[in-house]
VEXGU-81270 format. One record per residue: x, y, z of N, C-alpha, C, O in turn. Coordinates in nm, 2 decimals, padded with zeros to 4 digits. Layout:
+--------+--------+--------+--------+--------+--------+--------+--------+--------+--------+--------+--------+
|   n_c1 |   n_c2 |   n_c3 |  ca_c1 |  ca_c2 |  ca_c3 |   c_c1 |   c_c2 |   c_c3 |   o_c1 |   o_c2 |   o_c3 |
+--------+--------+--------+--------+--------+--------+--------+--------+--------+--------+--------+--------+
|      X |      Y |      Z |      X |      Y |      Z |      X |      Y |      Z |      X |      Y |      Z |
...
+--------+--------+--------+--------+--------+--------+--------+--------+--------+--------+--------+--------+
This chain:
+--------+--------+--------+--------+--------+--------+--------+--------+--------+--------+--------+--------+
|   n_c1 |   n_c2 |   n_c3 |  ca_c1 |  ca_c2 |  ca_c3 |   c_c1 |   c_c2 |   c_c3 |   o_c1 |   o_c2 |   o_c3 |
+--------+--------+--------+--------+--------+--------+--------+--------+--------+--------+--------+--------+
| -01.68 | -00.79 | -00.87 | -01.60 | -00.67 | -00.91 | -01.54 | -00.71 | -01.04 | -01.47 | -00.82 | -01.05 |
| -01.55 | -00.63 | -01.14 | -01.49 | -00.66 | -01.27 | -01.36 | -00.58 | -01.28 | -01.36 | -00.46 | -01.25 |
| -01.25 | -00.64 | -01.32 | -01.12 | -00.58 | -01.34 | -01.12 | -00.50 | -01.46 | -01.16 | -00.55 | -01.57 |
| -01.08 | -00.37 | -01.45 | -01.09 | -00.28 | -01.57 | -00.96 | -00.28 | -01.65 | -00.97 | -00.25 | -01.77 |
| -00.85 | -00.29 | -01.59 | -00.72 | -00.28 | -01.66 | -00.63 | -00.40 | -01.63 | -00.64 | -00.46 | -01.52 |
| -00.54 | -00.44 | -01.72 | -00.45 | -00.56 | -01.69 | -00.37 | -00.53 | -01.56 | -00.34 | -00.63 | -01.49 |
| -00.32 | -00.41 | -01.54 | -00.24 | -00.38 | -01.42 | -00.31 | -00.41 | -01.29 | -00.25 | -00.43 | -01.19 |
| -00.44 | -00.41 | -01.29 | -00.52 | -00.44 | -01.17 | -00.50 | -00.58 | -01.12 | -00.50 | -00.61 | -01.00 |
| -00.48 | -00.67 | -01.22 | -00.46 | -00.81 | -01.18 | -00.33 | -00.82 | -01.09 | -00.33 | -00.90 | -00.99 |
| -00.23 | -00.75 | -01.14 | -00.10 | -00.75 | -01.06 | -00.13 | -00.69 | -00.92 | -00.08 | -00.74 | -00.82 |
| -00.20 | -00.58 | -00.92 | -00.23 | -00.51 | -00.79 | -00.31 | -00.60 | -00.70 | -00.29 | -00.60 | -00.58 |
| -00.40 | -00.67 | -00.76 | -00.49 | -00.76 | -00.68 | -00.40 | -00.87 | -00.62 | -00.42 | -00.91 | -00.50 |
| -00.31 | -00.93 | -00.69 | -00.22 | -01.03 | -00.64 | -00.13 | -00.97 | -00.53 | -00.11 | -01.04 | -00.43 |
| -00.08 | -00.85 | -00.55 |  00.00 | -00.79 | -00.45 | -00.07 | -00.77 | -00.32 | -00.02 | -00.80 | -00.21 |
| -00.20 | -00.72 | -00.33 | -00.27 | -00.69 | -00.21 | -00.32 | -00.82 | -00.14 | -00.33 | -00.82 | -00.02 |
| -00.35 | -00.92 | -00.22 | -00.40 | -01.04 | -00.16 | -00.30 | -01.13 | -00.10 | -00.32 | -01.22 | -00.02 |
| -00.17 | -01.12 | -00.15 | -00.06 | -01.20 | -00.10 | -00.06 | -01.33 | -00.16 | -00.12 | -01.36 | -00.26 |
|  00.02 | -01.43 | -00.10 |  00.04 | -01.56 | -00.16 | -00.09 | -01.64 | -00.17 | -00.10 | -01.73 | -00.26 |
| -00.19 | -01.61 | -00.09 | -00.32 | -01.68 | -00.10 | -00.39 | -01.66 | -00.24 | -00.48 | -01.73 | -00.27 |
| -00.35 | -01.55 | -00.31 | -00.42 | -01.51 | -00.43 | -00.40 | -01.62 | -00.54 | -00.49 | -01.64 | -00.62 |
| -00.30 | -01.70 | -00.53 | -00.28 | -01.81 | -00.63 | -00.38 | -01.92 | -00.61 | -00.42 | -01.99 | -00.71 |
| -00.43 | -01.94 | -00.49 | -00.53 | -02.05 | -00.46 | -00.67 | -02.00 | -00.45 | -00.76 | -02.08 | -00.47 |
| -00.69 | -01.87 | -00.42 | -00.83 | -01.82 | -00.39 | -00.86 | -01.71 | -00.49 | -00.78 | -01.63 | -00.52 |
| -00.99 | -01.71 | -00.54 | -01.03 | -01.60 | -00.63 | -01.02 | -01.46 | -00.55 | -01.05 | -01.46 | -00.43 |
| -00.99 | -01.36 | -00.62 | -00.98 | -01.23 | -00.55 | -01.12 | -01.17 | -00.54 | -01.20 | -01.17 | -00.64 |
| -01.15 | -01.13 | -00.42 | -01.29 | -01.07 | -00.39 | -01.27 | -00.92 | -00.36 | -01.16 | -00.87 | -00.33 |
| -01.38 | -00.85 | -00.36 | -01.38 | -00.71 | -00.32 | -01.34 | -00.70 | -00.18 | -01.26 | -00.61 | -00.15 |
| -01.39 | -00.79 | -00.09 | -01.35 | -00.78 |  00.05 | -01.20 | -00.80 |  00.07 | -01.14 | -00.74 |  00.15 |
| -01.15 | -00.90 | -00.01 | -01.00 | -00.92 |  00.00 | -00.92 | -00.81 | -00.05 | -00.82 | -00.77 |  00.01 |
| -00.96 | -00.74 | -00.15 | -00.89 | -00.62 | -00.20 | -00.90 | -00.51 | -00.10 | -00.80 | -00.44 | -00.07 |
| -01.02 | -00.49 | -00.04 | -01.04 | -00.39 |  00.06 | -00.95 | -00.41 |  00.18 | -00.88 | -00.32 |  00.23 |
| -00.94 | -00.53 |  00.22 | -00.86 | -00.57 |  00.34 | -00.71 | -00.55 |  00.30 | -00.63 | -00.50 |  00.39 |
| -00.67 | -00.58 |  00.18 | -00.53 | -00.56 |  00.14 | -00.50 | -00.42 |  00.13 | -00.39 | -00.38 |  00.17 |
| -00.59 | -00.33 |  00.08 | -00.56 | -00.19 |  00.08 | -00.55 | -00.13 |  00.22 | -00.46 | -00.05 |  00.24 |
| -00.63 | -00.18 |  00.31 | -00.62 | -00.13 |  00.45 | -00.49 | -00.17 |  00.51 | -00.42 | -00.09 |  00.57 |
| -00.45 | -00.30 |  00.49 | -00.33 | -00.34 |  00.55 | -00.21 | -00.27 |  00.49 | -00.11 | -00.23 |  00.56 |
| -00.21 | -00.25 |  00.35 | -00.10 | -00.18 |  00.29 | -00.10 | -00.04 |  00.33 |  00.01 |  00.02 |  00.35 |
| -00.21 |  00.03 |  00.35 | -00.21 |  00.17 |  00.40 | -00.15 |  00.18 |  00.54 | -00.08 |  00.27 |  00.57 |
| -00.19 |  00.09 |  00.63 | -00.14 |  00.09 |  00.76 |  00.01 |  00.06 |  00.76 |  00.08 |  00.13 |  00.84 |
|  00.06 | -00.03 |  00.68 |  00.20 | -00.06 |  00.67 |  00.27 |  00.07 |  00.62 |  00.38 |  00.10 |  00.67 |
|  00.22 |  00.13 |  00.52 |  00.28 |  00.25 |  00.46 |  00.29 |  00.36 |  00.57 |  00.39 |  00.43 |  00.58 |
|  00.18 |  00.38 |  00.64 |  00.18 |  00.48 |  00.75 |  00.28 |  00.46 |  00.85 |  00.35 |  00.55 |  00.90 |
|  00.30 |  00.33 |  00.89 |  00.40 |  00.30 |  01.00 |  00.54 |  00.32 |  00.94 |  00.62 |  00.38 |  01.01 |
|  00.56 |  00.27 |  00.82 |  00.70 |  00.29 |  00.76 |  00.73 |  00.44 |  00.74 |  00.84 |  00.48 |  00.76 |
|  00.63 |  00.52 |  00.70 |  00.65 |  00.66 |  00.68 |  00.70 |  00.73 |  00.81 |  00.79 |  00.81 |  00.81 |
|  00.64 |  00.69 |  00.92 |  00.68 |  00.75 |  01.05 |  00.82 |  00.71 |  01.09 |  00.89 |  00.78 |  01.16 |
|  00.86 |  00.60 |  01.04 |  01.00 |  00.55 |  01.07 |  01.11 |  00.62 |  00.99 |  01.22 |  00.61 |  01.02 |
|  01.07 |  00.68 |  00.88 |  01.16 |  00.75 |  00.79 |  01.22 |  00.87 |  00.86 |  01.16 |  00.94 |  00.93 |
|  01.35 |  00.90 |  00.83 |  01.41 |  01.02 |  00.87 |  01.33 |  01.14 |  00.80 |  01.28 |  01.12 |  00.69 |
|  01.33 |  01.25 |  00.87 |  01.26 |  01.37 |  00.81 |  01.30 |  01.40 |  00.67 |  01.22 |  01.44 |  00.59 |
|  01.43 |  01.39 |  00.64 |  01.48 |  01.43 |  00.51 |  01.42 |  01.34 |  00.40 |  01.42 |  01.38 |  00.28 |
|  01.39 |  01.21 |  00.43 |  01.33 |  01.12 |  00.33 |  01.18 |  01.13 |  00.31 |  01.13 |  01.07 |  00.22 |
|  01.12 |  01.20 |  00.40 |  00.97 |  01.20 |  00.39 |  00.91 |  01.27 |  00.27 |  00.81 |  01.22 |  00.22 |
|  00.97 |  01.38 |  00.22 |  00.91 |  01.44 |  00.10 |  00.91 |  01.34 | -00.02 |  00.81 |  01.34 | -00.09 |
|  01.02 |  01.27 | -00.04 |  01.02 |  01.18 | -00.15 |  00.92 |  01.06 | -00.13 |  00.85 |  01.02 | -00.22 |
|  00.91 |  01.02 | -00.01 |  00.81 |  00.92 |  00.03 |  00.67 |  00.97 |  00.00 |  00.58 |  00.89 | -00.05 |
|  00.64 |  01.09 |  00.04 |  00.51 |  01.15 |  00.01 |  00.48 |  01.15 | -00.14 |  00.36 |  01.12 | -00.18 |
|  00.57 |  01.18 | -00.22 |  00.55 |  01.18 | -00.36 |  00.52 |  01.04 | -00.42 |  00.43 |  01.03 | -00.50 |
|  00.59 |  00.94 | -00.36 |  00.57 |  00.81 | -00.41 |  00.43 |  00.76 | -00.36 |  00.36 |  00.69 | -00.44 |
|  00.39 |  00.80 | -00.24 |  00.26 |  00.76 | -00.19 |  00.15 |  00.83 | -00.27 |  00.04 |  00.77 | -00.30 |
|  00.17 |  00.95 | -00.31 |  00.07 |  01.02 | -00.39 |  00.06 |  00.96 | -00.53 | -00.05 |  00.95 | -00.59 |
|  00.17 |  00.92 | -00.59 |  00.17 |  00.86 | -00.72 |  00.10 |  00.72 | -00.71 |  00.02 |  00.69 | -00.80 |
|  00.13 |  00.65 | -00.60 |  00.06 |  00.52 | -00.59 | -00.09 |  00.54 | -00.57 | -00.17 |  00.46 | -00.63 |
| -00.13 |  00.64 | -00.50 | -00.28 |  00.67 | -00.48 | -00.34 |  00.71 | -00.62 | -00.45 |  00.67 | -00.65 |
| -00.26 |  00.78 | -00.70 | -00.31 |  00.81 | -00.84 | -00.33 |  00.69 | -00.92 | -00.43 |  00.68 | -01.00 |
| -00.24 |  00.59 | -00.90 | -00.26 |  00.46 | -00.98 | -00.39 |  00.39 | -00.93 | -00.46 |  00.34 | -01.01 |
| -00.41 |  00.39 | -00.80 | -00.53 |  00.33 | -00.74 | -00.65 |  00.40 | -00.80 | -00.75 |  00.33 | -00.84 |
| -00.66 |  00.53 | -00.81 | -00.77 |  00.60 | -00.87 | -00.79 |  00.56 | -01.01 | -00.91 |  00.53 | -01.05 |
| -00.69 |  00.55 | -01.09 | -00.70 |  00.52 | -01.23 | -00.74 |  00.38 | -01.25 | -00.82 |  00.35 | -01.34 |
| -00.69 |  00.28 | -01.17 | -00.72 |  00.14 | -01.20 | -00.83 |  00.08 | -01.11 | -00.89 | -00.01 | -01.16 |
| -00.85 |  00.14 | -00.99 | -00.95 |  00.07 | -00.91 | -01.06 |  00.17 | -00.86 | -01.16 |  00.13 | -00.81 |
| -01.04 |  00.30 | -00.89 | -01.15 |  00.40 | -00.85 | -01.12 |  00.47 | -00.72 | -01.03 |  00.44 | -00.65 |
| -01.20 |  00.57 | -00.70 | -01.18 |  00.66 | -00.59 | -01.20 |  00.59 | -00.45 | -01.14 |  00.63 | -00.36 |
| -01.29 |  00.50 | -00.45 | -01.32 |  00.43 | -00.32 | -01.19 |  00.35 | -00.28 | -01.16 |  00.35 | -00.16 |
| -01.13 |  00.28 | -00.37 | -01.01 |  00.21 | -00.33 | -00.90 |  00.31 | -00.29 | -00.83 |  00.28 | -00.19 |
| -00.88 |  00.42 | -00.36 | -00.78 |  00.51 | -00.32 | -00.81 |  00.57 | -00.19 | -00.72 |  00.60 | -00.11 |
| -00.94 |  00.60 | -00.16 | -00.98 |  00.65 | -00.03 | -00.95 |  00.55 |  00.08 | -00.90 |  00.59 |  00.19 |
| -00.97 |  00.42 |  00.06 | -00.95 |  00.32 |  00.15 | -00.80 |  00.31 |  00.19 | -00.76 |  00.31 |  00.31 |
| -00.71 |  00.32 |  00.09 | -00.57 |  00.32 |  00.11 | -00.52 |  00.44 |  00.19 | -00.45 |  00.43 |  00.28 |
| -00.57 |  00.56 |  00.14 | -00.52 |  00.68 |  00.20 | -00.57 |  00.70 |  00.34 | -00.50 |  00.76 |  00.42 |
| -00.69 |  00.66 |  00.37 | -00.74 |  00.68 |  00.50 | -00.67 |  00.58 |  00.60 | -00.65 |  00.61 |  00.71 |
| -00.64 |  00.46 |  00.55 | -00.56 |  00.37 |  00.63 | -00.42 |  00.42 |  00.65 | -00.36 |  00.40 |  00.76 |
| -00.36 |  00.48 |  00.55 | -00.23 |  00.54 |  00.57 | -00.24 |  00.65 |  00.67 | -00.15 |  00.66 |  00.76 |
| -00.34 |  00.73 |  00.67 | -00.36 |  00.83 |  00.77 | -00.37 |  00.77 |  00.91 | -00.31 |  00.82 |  01.01 |
| -00.44 |  00.66 |  00.92 | -00.45 |  00.59 |  01.05 | -00.32 |  00.54 |  01.10 | -00.28 |  00.55 |  01.21 |
| -00.25 |  00.48 |  01.01 | -00.12 |  00.42 |  01.04 | -00.01 |  00.52 |  01.07 |  00.08 |  00.49 |  01.15 |
| -00.02 |  00.64 |  01.02 |  00.08 |  00.74 |  01.04 |  00.04 |  00.84 |  01.15 |  00.11 |  00.93 |  01.19 |
| -00.08 |  00.82 |  01.21 | -00.12 |  00.91 |  01.32 | -00.09 |  00.85 |  01.46 | -00.11 |  00.92 |  01.56 |
| -00.05 |  00.73 |  01.47 | -00.02 |  00.67 |  01.60 |  00.13 |  00.67 |  01.62 |  00.20 |  00.65 |  01.53 |
|  00.17 |  00.68 |  01.75 |  00.31 |  00.67 |  01.78 |  00.35 |  00.53 |  01.75 |  00.28 |  00.43 |  01.77 |
|  00.47 |  00.52 |  01.69 |  00.53 |  00.39 |  01.65 |  00.63 |  00.34 |  01.75 |  00.70 |  00.42 |  01.82 |
|  00.64 |  00.21 |  01.77 |  00.74 |  00.15 |  01.85 |  00.87 |  00.14 |  01.76 |  00.87 |  00.06 |  01.67 |
|  00.96 |  00.22 |  01.79 |  01.08 |  00.24 |  01.71 |  01.16 |  00.11 |  01.69 |  01.24 |  00.09 |  01.60 |
|  01.14 |  00.01 |  01.79 |  01.22 | -00.11 |  01.77 |  01.17 | -00.19 |  01.65 |  01.24 | -00.28 |  01.61 |
|  01.06 | -00.16 |  01.60 |  01.01 | -00.23 |  01.48 |  01.03 | -00.16 |  01.35 |  01.00 | -00.21 |  01.24 |
|  01.09 | -00.04 |  01.36 |  01.11 |  00.04 |  01.24 |  01.20 | -00.02 |  01.13 |  01.17 | -00.02 |  01.01 |
|  01.31 | -00.08 |  01.17 |  01.40 | -00.14 |  01.07 |  01.33 | -00.25 |  00.99 |  01.34 | -00.25 |  00.87 |
|  01.25 | -00.33 |  01.06 |  01.18 | -00.44 |  00.99 |  01.07 | -00.37 |  00.90 |  01.05 | -00.42 |  00.79 |
|  01.00 | -00.28 |  00.96 |  00.89 | -00.21 |  00.89 |  00.94 | -00.15 |  00.76 |  00.88 | -00.16 |  00.65 |
|  01.05 | -00.08 |  00.77 |  01.10 | -00.01 |  00.65 |  01.15 | -00.11 |  00.55 |  01.13 | -00.09 |  00.43 |
|  01.22 | -00.22 |  00.59 |  01.27 | -00.32 |  00.50 |  01.15 | -00.39 |  00.43 |  01.16 | -00.41 |  00.31 |
|  01.04 | -00.42 |  00.50 |  00.93 | -00.48 |  00.44 |  00.86 | -00.39 |  00.34 |  00.83 | -00.43 |  00.23 |
|  00.85 | -00.26 |  00.37 |  00.79 | -00.17 |  00.28 |  00.87 | -00.15 |  00.15 |  00.82 | -00.15 |  00.04 |
|  01.00 | -00.13 |  00.17 |  01.09 | -00.11 |  00.06 |  01.09 | -00.24 | -00.03 |  01.09 | -00.22 | -00.16 |
|  01.09 | -00.35 |  00.03 |  01.08 | -00.48 | -00.05 |  00.95 | -00.48 | -00.13 |  00.95 | -00.52 | -00.25 |
|  00.84 | -00.45 | -00.07 |  00.71 | -00.45 | -00.14 |  00.72 | -00.35 | -00.26 |  00.67 | -00.39 | -00.37 |
|  00.77 | -00.23 | -00.24 |  00.78 | -00.13 | -00.34 |  00.86 | -00.19 | -00.46 |  00.83 | -00.18 | -00.57 |
|  00.98 | -00.24 | -00.42 |  01.07 | -00.29 | -00.52 |  01.02 | -00.41 | -00.60 |  01.02 | -00.42 | -00.72 |
|  00.96 | -00.51 | -00.53 |  00.91 | -00.63 | -00.59 |  00.80 | -00.60 | -00.69 |  00.78 | -00.68 | -00.78 |
|  00.73 | -00.50 | -00.67 |  00.61 | -00.47 | -00.75 |  00.63 | -00.34 | -00.83 |  00.53 | -00.29 | -00.88 |
|  00.75 | -00.29 | -00.85 |  00.78 | -00.17 | -00.93 |  00.69 | -00.05 | -00.89 |  00.65 |  00.02 | -00.98 |
|  00.67 | -00.04 | -00.76 |  00.59 |  00.08 | -00.72 |  00.68 |  00.19 | -00.67 |  00.63 |  00.30 | -00.63 |
|  00.81 |  00.18 | -00.68 |  00.90 |  00.28 | -00.64 |  00.96 |  00.36 | -00.76 |  01.07 |  00.40 | -00.76 |
|  00.88 |  00.38 | -00.86 |  00.93 |  00.45 | -00.98 |  00.93 |  00.60 | -00.96 |  00.97 |  00.67 | -01.05 |
+--------+--------+--------+--------+--------+--------+--------+--------+--------+--------+--------+--------+
């Protein structure tokens, strides 16, 4: 996979996690990262109060647009379908505080909450 834009390198590191520093980024690794990120986003979305969900939807749509622009429609589809899977299952509310904290930190650390 050839990286098309400089921002993609940052996104690849984000999705691959700490192991990205030691291991080359692969298509499979990016796909797995997009799936995991989508599932995390879906779980966190379900944990949000109803009043906060419209703003979260806008942020998720904006992120998906970034994926389309930098990685293509397949990557955006992988993320959005994983988000759908993550948001379609009942969540265990005892994990919501942690899930929301992890998601907000990820957004903040990588400037995805613009």
